[in-house]
N, C-alpha and C positions, 0 to 999 in steps of 0.2 A: 347708653350703656357706659360710655366713657365717664360721664359725670357721675353716675352712681358709684363706679369703682373708685373715682377720686374721693368721693364723699365717704365711703367706707373705709378707705385707706386713712383719711384724715381722722375719723373717729377712732380707728385702732390705735393711732399714734397719740391720741389725747391722753395727757399724763393724768388726767382726773377721771378716766373711763371708769374705774372701780367704783367711784361715787355717783355716777350717772344713772338715772332711772328711766330714760326714755326707752321707746320701743327697740330702736336699733341697738343701742347700748346693751339692753337685756339680751338680744339675740347674739351679739358679739361675745358677751360674757358666758354664753351657753357653750355646749360641746355637742359634737356629732355622735353618731351611734357607736363610734369606737372610743369615745371619751376624749377625743382631741378638741380643745377649745377652738371656737370659730375665730378667736383672736389670732390664731396662727394662720397666716396667709397660705392659701393654696388655691388651685383653679376651682376645685370643688367647693370650697368654703366661700370663695369670692362669688361664684355663681349663685350659691344658696342665698347668701346675704343680699345680693342684688335682686334675686327674684322676690325675697321678702320685702325689701324696700319698695320695689315697683308695685307689687301687689297691694300694699297698704296705701301707697300714695293713690293709686288708681281707684281702689275700692273706697278710700276715704273721700276722693273727689266726687264720685258718683253718688254715694249715700248722702253726703252733705248737700249736694246740689238738689237731690230729690226732696230731702227734708226741708230745705229752704223754699222750694217750689210749693210744697204743701202748706207751709206757714203762711206765705204770701197768698195762697189761694184762699184759705180759711180767713185770714184777716181782712181780705178785700170783698168778701161775700156780704151783700147788703144787711143780712141779719146778724152779722158779727161786728157791726160798727162800734158798738159799745166796747167790745174787747179791744179793738184797735185804738179807740180813744183812750182807754185806760192804760194801754201799753205805752202809747206816746206820752202820756202824762208821767208815767213812771220813769221813762227814759229821760225826759226833760228835767224831771225833779232830781234824779240822781246825778246826771251829767252837767246839767247847767250850761249847756253849749260847749263843754270840754270834750276833747276826744275820749272815747271809752278806755277803760283800763281793765286788765283781767280781774282785779279785785272788785271793781264796781260791778262788772258783768256777773260774776259768779256769786258775789256775796250780798250785794245790795239791790238786786233786781229780781225779786221772787216771781213777779208776774211774768217777766221774760222767760224765766226757767219754766214756768207753768205753760207758756204758748209753746215752747219746744216740746215739753212732754205731751201736751194735748195733741199737737200735730202727729207725733210719733204713735200715740194711742190710736188716733182715728185713721191714720195712713201708715201703718208699719212698713218700713223699707223692705223688710223680708217677711212677706205675709204667711209663709209656711216654712217650718224647719223640720229637718229629719235627724234622727240619731239611732244609735244601736246601744242597747244596754250592755255594758262590759261586765257587769256582775248582776246577781239577782237584786232587785230593788222594789220599792213600792212607790207608785205614782200618787200625786195628790188625789184625794178621794178614797185612798186605800186600795187602789187597783194593783194587783201584783204584776210585776214586770220581770220575767225571768231573763237571765243572761242570753244575749243573742238576739232578743226581740228588737225588731225594727219599730221605731216610734215616730209618728208624725204629729206635730203640733200645728194646728191651724191658728197662728197668731192673730190673724185678721179676725177670727171668730172669738177668741179669748177676749180680745180688746173691745168686743161689742156685747159682752155678757152683762146684762142688767143686774145680775146677782152681785157683781164686783163693783160696779159704779152706777150711780143714779144717772139717768139719761145719757147712756153711753154714746149716742150718735150725735149729741149736741156738742159744739165747740165751747167748752167752758174752762178756759185756763185757770180761773180762780179755785177750781177744785184741788189744785196742787199747792195752794197757799194756805197756810203755812206748809212748806214742803215736808213730806214724809216719803222715805224711799219705799217704793212699792215692792211687795214680795215678788221674786222671780216668776213664780207660777201665775201671778196676776198680771204682770207686766213684762212679758218675755221679749221685749223689743231690743234690749241691750245684750 
């Protein structure tokens, strides 16, 4: 609790806060329901920002750990040895024994990105999501959805639909190379 408050206070005091785009900076630059900026210290603002910070840290840790577990599970399955060999070759080819950089990982390792997307596709971290329509809308497929309707999306099922991807149960990271951002309705993992 003390460390999170110190972290928030330091961010508030950052002279470049207005230019920052990280999650905490975005919340600090926001305002409460009365229009008072969270940058203005108060017990309520401090508690709110602390709760947000801790929620994202904990949620980020758990979802990342789960995703990594599924990645290693898939890569070490006997019938996925080719995918593992291809990924190791890509990593060795790009890094050449050097430590990874953000640029190398995000821009020069398309198969690694494919491995992550494929693991999320086969093993969505949140297998089912719920929502409530705030206004009249139309769902994919032309299904009317009046305001106030509770909607459940079975992400696990969508990610296994053979109409969306060939061999949806097979671990095939190459299907994401070259990468194309999938439509939200087809890939509701994020």
